C-alpha positions in Angstrom: -3.4 -16.8 1.9 -6.9 -16.0 3.2 -7.3 -14.3 6.5 -9.6 -15.7 9.2 -12.3 -13.3 10.5 -10.8 -13.8 14.0 -7.2 -13.0 12.9 -5.9 -10.0 14.8 -3.8 -7.3 13.2 -1.0 -8.1 15.6 -0.9 -11.7 14.4 -1.0 -10.5 10.8 2.2 -8.4 11.3 4.2 -11.3 12.5 3.0 -13.3 9.5 3.8 -10.5 7.0 7.3 -10.0 8.3 7.9 -13.7 8.1 6.7 -13.7 4.5 9.1 -10.9 3.6 12.0 -13.1 4.9 11.3 -15.7 2.2 13.0 -13.9 -0.7 16.7 -14.5 -0.7 19.1 -11.8 0.3 20.7 -12.0 -3.1 17.4 -10.9 -4.6 17.3 -7.7 -2.6 20.7 -6.9 -3.9 20.2 -8.2 -7.4 17.2 -6.1 -8.5 17.7 -2.4 -8.7 14.9 -0.1 -7.5 13.3 2.1 -10.1 14.7 0.0 -13.0 12.6 -0.9 -15.9 10.9 -4.3 -16.5 11.2 -7.3 -14.3 13.9 -5.7 -12.2 11.3 -3.7 -10.3 10.6 -6.6 -8.0 13.0 -5.2 -5.4 11.2 -1.9 -5.5 7.9 -3.8 -4.8 9.5 -5.7 -1.9 10.8 -2.5 -0.3 7.4 -0.9 -0.6 5.8 -4.0 0.9 8.1 -3.9 3.9 7.4 -0.2 4.5 3.7 -0.9 4.4 4.0 -3.4 7.2 6.1 -1.0 9.2 3.5 1.8 8.9 0.6 -0.5 9.8 2.3 -2.1 12.7 3.3 1.3 14.1 -0.2 2.6 13.7 -1.6 -0.3 15.6 1.0 -0.1 18.3 -0.1 3.5 19.1 -3.6 2.2 19.9 -6.0 -0.5 18.6 -7.6 0.6 15.4 -11.0 2.1 16.2 -13.9 -0.1 15.0 -16.4 2.8 15.0 -17.2 4.3 11.6 -14.6 7.0 11.0 -17.1 9.8 10.8 -18.7 8.8 14.1 -15.4 8.3 15.9 -14.0 11.5 14.6 -17.1 13.5 15.7 -17.1 12.0 19.2 -13.4 12.8 19.5 -13.8 16.4 18.6 -16.9 16.8 20.8 -14.7 16.4 23.8 -12.7 19.4 22.6 -15.3 21.7 20.9 -12.7 24.4 19.9 -10.6 21.9 18.0 -10.7 22.1 14.2 -8.9 18.9 13.5 -6.7 16.4 15.4 -3.7 18.1 13.9 -4.8 21.4 15.4 -4.6 19.7 18.8 -1.1 18.5 17.9 0.0 22.0 16.9 -1.4 23.6 20.1 0.1 21.1 22.5 3.2 19.8 20.8 6.3 20.2 22.9 9.3 18.4 21.4 10.5 15.1 19.9 13.4 13.2 21.4 15.2 10.3 19.6 17.4 7.9 21.5 19.5 5.5 19.5 21.5 2.5 20.6 23.2 -0.4 18.8 19.9 -2.2 18.4 17.1 0.2 19.3 15.5 3.4 18.1 13.2 5.2 20.6 11.2 8.2 19.3 9.5 10.2 22.1 6.9 12.8 21.3 6.0 15.1 24.1 2.6 16.8 24.2 1.4 19.2 26.9 -2.0 17.3 26.9 -4.6 15.8 24.6 -2.4 12.9 23.6 -5.5 10.8 22.6 -6.4 13.2 19.8 -2.7 13.4 18.8 -2.6 9.6 18.6 -5.6 9.6 16.2 -3.9 12.1 13.9 -0.7 10.1 13.7 -2.5 6.8 13.4 -4.6 8.1 10.5 -1.5 9.5 8.7 0.4 6.2 9.1 -2.4 4.1 7.6 -2.8 6.7 4.8 0.9 6.4 4.1 0.5 2.6 4.0 -2.4 3.0 1.5 -0.3 5.3 -0.7 2.5 2.7 -0.8 0.1 -0.1 -1.6 -1.2 2.0 -4.6 2.4 2.5 -5.7 3.0 -1.2 -5.5 0.0 -1.7 -7.8 1.7 0.7 -10.3 5.0 -1.1 -10.0 3.6 -4.6 -10.5 1.1 -3.9 -13.2 3.5 -3.8 -16.2 5.6 -6.8 -15.0 3.0 -9.2 -13.7 1.5 -11.8 -16.0 -1.3 -12.5 -13.6 -4.8 -11.2 -14.4 -5.4 -10.0 -10.9 -8.3 -7.9 -9.7 -6.0 -6.1 -7.3 -4.0 -4.7 -10.3 -7.0 -3.1 -12.0 -6.6 0.4 -13.4 -8.9 3.0 -11.9 -11.3 2.9 -14.9 -11.7 -0.9 -14.6 -12.0 -0.6 -10.8 -14.8 2.0 -11.2 -16.7 -0.3 -13.6 -16.3 -3.2 -11.2 -17.6 -1.2 -8.3 -20.9 -0.6 -10.1 -21.6 -4.3 -9.6 -23.3 -4.7 -6.2 -21.8 -8.2 -6.0 -18.3 -7.0 -6.5 -15.6 -9.3 -5.0 -14.2 -8.5 -1.6 -10.8 -7.8 -2.9 -12.3 -5.3 -5.4 -13.9 -3.4 -2.4 -10.6 -3.7 -0.4 -8.7 -2.1 -3.3 -11.3 0.6 -3.7 -11.0 1.4 0.1 -7.3 1.8 -0.3 -7.4 4.0 -3.4 -10.2 6.1 -1.9 -8.4 6.5 1.5 -5.3 7.5 -0.4 -7.2 10.0 -2.5 -8.8 11.5 0.7 -5.3 12.5 1.8 -4.1 13.7 -1.5 -6.7 16.3 -2.2 -4.7 18.0 -4.9 -4.8 14.9 -7.0 -8.6 14.5 -6.8 -10.3 16.6 -9.4 -13.7 18.1 -8.4 -16.3 17.9 -11.1 -17.0 21.4 -12.4 -20.7 20.8 -13.0 -21.3 18.7 -9.9 -22.4 15.6 -11.8 -25.7 14.1 -10.8 -24.0 10.7 -11.1 -20.3 11.2 -10.0 -17.8 8.5 -11.0 -18.2 5.4 -8.8 -14.7 5.7 -7.2 -15.4 9.4 -6.3 -18.7 8.5 -4.8 -17.1 5.6 -2.9 -14.5 8.0 -1.5 -17.2 10.5 -0.5 -19.0 7.9 1.6 -15.9 6.2 2.9 -15.8 7.7 6.4 -19.5 7.0 7.1 -19.4 3.4 5.9 -16.0 2.2 7.2 -13.9 2.3 10.3 -10.2 2.8 10.5 -10.0 -0.9 11.5 -11.8 -1.7 8.2 -9.2 0.4 6.3 -6.3 -1.3 8.1 -7.6 -4.8 7.4 -8.2 -3.9 3.8 -4.6 -2.8 3.6 -3.5 -6.2 5.0 -5.6 -8.2 2.6 -4.4 -6.2 -0.5 -0.8 -6.5 0.8 -1.1 -10.3 0.8 -2.4 -10.3 -2.8 0.3 -8.0 -4.0 3.0 -10.1 -2.2 1.8 -13.2 -4.0 2.0 -11.3 -7.3 5.4 -10.0 -6.6 6.7 -13.5 -5.6 5.1 -15.0 -8.8 6.9 -12.4 -10.9 10.2 -13.2 -9.2 9.7 -16.9 -9.9 8.9 -16.2 -13.6 12.0 -14.0 -13.9 14.2 -16.7 -12.3 12.8 -19.3 -14.7 13.5 -17.1 -17.7 17.1 -16.5 -16.4 17.6 -20.3 -16.0 16.3 -20.8 -19.5 18.7 -18.3 -20.9 21.6 -19.8 -19.0 20.9 -23.3 -20.4 20.7 -21.8 -23.9 24.1 -20.4 -23.5 26.4 -23.0 -22.0 29.4 -20.7 -22.0 27.6 -18.5 -19.4 26.9 -15.7 -21.8 23.5 -14.4 -22.5 22.1 -13.3 -25.8 21.0 -9.8 -25.9 17.3 -9.4 -26.4 16.3 -7.6 -29.5 15.4 -8.0 -33.2 17.8 -8.8 -35.9 18.1 -6.2 -38.5 17.6 -8.8 -41.2 20.5 -7.4 -43.2 23.4 -9.6 -44.4 26.7 -8.4 -45.7 27.2 -9.4 -49.3 30.2 -11.5 -50.1 32.8 -9.6 -52.1 
């Protein structure tokens, strides 16, 4: 499901929600979240849905900035020299949050005394980072249950080796963007080299240069492209599980399924 270079994020969201309506309702109920083995497809589907929600909300706040993140962030703070971070502006000017609920609507209203533009950037960044974290979680969920040899499911060590190739595939770079953006928000999980290596690991180096090379728009679109790859892998895994179930059903006409497992090889002796 390739994306055109002219495809807008808004058009993508409608498409992604439509794709999520393909799996039958029975499937969402059938598979239990956090279960082992093939039954984790429901967990992947729920994570995929939450990613779209985060990305759509982030784009609804304001169009994703196309300036490099470092440049955009610097210009934003230059308008408010005493601000340390966008969240500092939020802390200083936050007033209250009001939630209005009705039968078919949820309205969340944040009130700021001023500087809503900086507050928007803070929330927008966080929402896209949350989406990136969930995408990385989907990779972990699908890795043990997918039979596909997909670049998007590469372990970190494999991803780092692939990044060393200057002609690395686009999906490899998209995956690296997501992992690096996720890591930039989870500082506690990113180990700092004790000796300050002359040649840091490729993924760490990629993360260090992320903000000066890419815009928030780039990160958001990378999330969408990786989402589509993960969706395809999830649906493929579901189809494989369904075929296995059908095969087991045909092998047991009485409707019972043989339990998986090895025979002990022991037979009871007569007499």
